[in-house]
N, C-alpha and C positions, 0 to 999 in steps of 0.2 A: 504494500500500500504506500511505500515511501515515494513512488513516482506518480501518485495520484495528483491530478491538477488542483493546486490550491485555489481557494475562492477568489483571491486577489492577484492571480498570476497574469491575467490578460488585461492589457492597457488599451488595446485597440482591436476593433473587429472590422475586417475588410470584406464587404459584400461584392462578390464578383459578378453574378448575374442570377437569372432564374425567374420563376413566376410563382405567385402564391395566390390562393383563393380557389374559387369554384369555376367550372367552365363558363358559367354565366357572368361571373364577376371576377376577372383575373387582374391582379396587379402585377405589372411587368417590372422586373428588377432593372437596375441601372445598366446602361450600355457600356459604361466605363466603371472601373472599381470605385467604390465609395468607402471612405474611411470614417468610421464612427469611433469617437474616443470617450474614455471614461471621465465624466465630470466629477467635481467635488460636490457632495450632497450635504444639506444641513442635517443636523441630528434629528432623530425621531421626536425627542422632547420639545424641540423648537418648531417642528414642522407640521405634525398632524395631531391636533387635539380636538376633543369634542367641543366645538365652538359654543353651542348653546349652554353646556354645563359650565364652561370656563367663564362665560360672561356674567354669571351670577356672583354678586359681591361676596356672598358667604363662602364661596368656594375658592377665592383667590389664593388663600394660604395653602390649600390642599394641593394645588398644581405645583407648588414649590417643594413639596416634601414627598413626591412619589419616589418609591424605592428604586435604586438603579437596577438594571437588568443583570442577571447572573452572567458570569463569563461563559463563553461557548465551551463545549467539551473538547475543544481542539485549539491549537495555537497556530496562528497564521504566520508565515515568514514575512520578511519585508516585501512590500508590493512589487510585483514583477513588471516587466516591460515587454511582454510577449504579444504577438499579434495572432489573431485567429482568422483564417481565410475561410469564408463560407459561401456556398451557393444556395439560394433560397430553395428549399425542398430537401437538400441533403448536404452534409458537410463534405467538402472536398479536400481540405488541408488544414492541419492544425499549426503549421509553421514549424520552425526549428525549436521546439520546446523541450524535447526529451521527456515529456510527461505523457502519461496514459490519459487520453481524452475520454471522459465518460459520455454516455448518451445524453445529448443536449437538445433542448428545443429553444427556438428563437421566438420570443413574443415581440411582435412589431407593432408600433403605433405611428401613424402619420401625424401631421401637425395638429389635427383637430383633437387628438387624444393624447398628445405628449404630456400634458399637465397631469392627467390621470396616471400615466405610467411613471412619471416622476414621483408622485405620491407613493405608488407601489414600491418603487426602488428605495425610497426613504424607509418604508416599513421593513423591507427585507434587510436593509443595512442595520436598522435598529434592533431587529430580532435575530441577529446572527446567532445568538445562543440557541435558537430553536431550529435553525437550518439543519436538515438531515434527520430531524426527529418529528416535529409538528408540521413544518412547512418545507418545501423543496429547498435544496441548495441553490444559491444564486451566485453565478460567476461574474456578475457585473451588469451595470447599466451604462449604455453607450448612446451618444447622440452625434448627429451630423446636421449642420445648418449651412446652406449656401445662400449667399447674398450677391452673387455675381450679376444676376439680372433682376430678379424679384425675390423678396424675402417671404417664402411660404411657411416659415416657421420650421422648427426642428423635426427631424425624423428620429425616433427613439426605439431602442430595442433592449430587452432583458434577455440574458443568457441564463436559462434555468435547467435544473436537473430534469431529465425526462422521467415521467412516471407511467404507471400502468393505467388500467381501466377503472370504470365506476363500479359501484355495487351492482350486482346482477339483479335486474328487475324480475319479479315473479318467482324468486327463490328465497328461502330463509336467509337471514344475515349469516355471514361466516362466523364460526365460533370465535368469540372474544371481540368481534368487531364493535359491538355496541359499547362495551366497557372501554375499549381503546379510544374510541371517538369521544366518549364522555370525558375521559381523563385528559386527552390532548386539548380539548376545549377548556378544561379547568386550568391547564398550563397557560393558555393565552389569557384567561380571565385573571389569573394571579399576577400577570404583568399589566393589568388594566387595559387590555387590548380587546376591542370589539371588532370582530371580523366584518360584520355589517353586510355580508352577502353569503350567509351560510345556507347552502342549498345542495340538492343532489348533484348538480353539475360540478360543484366545487369540492367534491370529496373524491380523491383518487387513491388507488393502492400503489404501493411501491413496485418497481420492477424486481423480479428475482435476479440473483446473481447470474443464473444461467442465461438470462435475457440481457445481461450487461449492466444490470442495476448495481448501485452502490449499497454497502451495508447500512442499515439504519443505526443512527447514533442514539444513545440513551438521552432522554430528556434531562437537563440539569435540574428540573423542578420535581418531576415525579420519579425519576430514575428508570422509567420504563422505556422500552423500545417499541415503536409502533409500526404497523404494516400499512398505515394510512397517512395521508397528508391533506391539509387544507390548502387550496390554491386561490388565486385571484384576490390579491390584497389591496386593490386600487381604491376600495371604498372603506378600508379599515381605518380605525383611529384609536388614539389612546385617551383614556379618561381617568380623572381622579376618583370617580365614583366607585364605591365598593361593589364588586361584582361577585361576591361570595354567596349571596343568598340564592334560594331555590327559584326565585322568580327572575333570574337574570336573563339576558338576551339568549344565551346558549341553551338554557333549560327550556326556553320557550320554543325555539326553532328546531333544535336537533331531534327531539322525540318525534315531531311531526314528520320529519324527513324519513327517519329510520322505520317507523311503524308502518309506513305505506310501501316500502320497498318489496316485502314479500307478496303484496297484492298487485305488483306491477304498476304502481301509481307513482307519479312524480308530483309532489305537492310543493308548490312554490311558496315562499314566505308571504307574498302579497295576497295569496288566495285565502 
């Protein structure tokens, strides 16, 4: 595992070409290579808070005394200066890294959604302690902005650990799945994190090592290793509100999702 790619090893991503989307709605990649670089992000504490809660005068002091996040169960080396060459659709080269490149997915946002992806990147950076246990590993956030002719805003991408599929509809939940998902939600709640988009589509299993997946890391909070991850953190935020009660956000939404899976039903939070 010593040659596994560190989370901070890549400083630039070079998109060569390719297409993404459906046959009816295809986005064509660049005709020439585009270099996206890793920007400096603000901290989670200063970046994504529950605005409504924070504006109440009686809560001002609570936002200043939130406990710091635990250290990740791994130690990162000094930031690397590697480039990752990709073609939309599949990876074609990892550059001269000497590292084993794990299965990676590229989450891409055009200028209209770059702000949302920036928020998601801040959340991944701030929750580094839960990467590989509760949430996917994130290998960086990268942006490109051209102002040669017109400024159309930045193009942004996240490099994320590739995961497996969803819970199987119409079949009983896998053994231990409900307990694992409840506990990983408690891990997030203990850090005052509201996922804010907890639904069937955002729960994925990990890839097995036979499929090229990476080993799950133990959560620094519960000490457990999970077979599931929560994804899509672009709507998540941190709050000073106590999330330990039984009527919290997670206890409201997670049971509704899980109890309908054996019946083959997807129940969305807004329904």
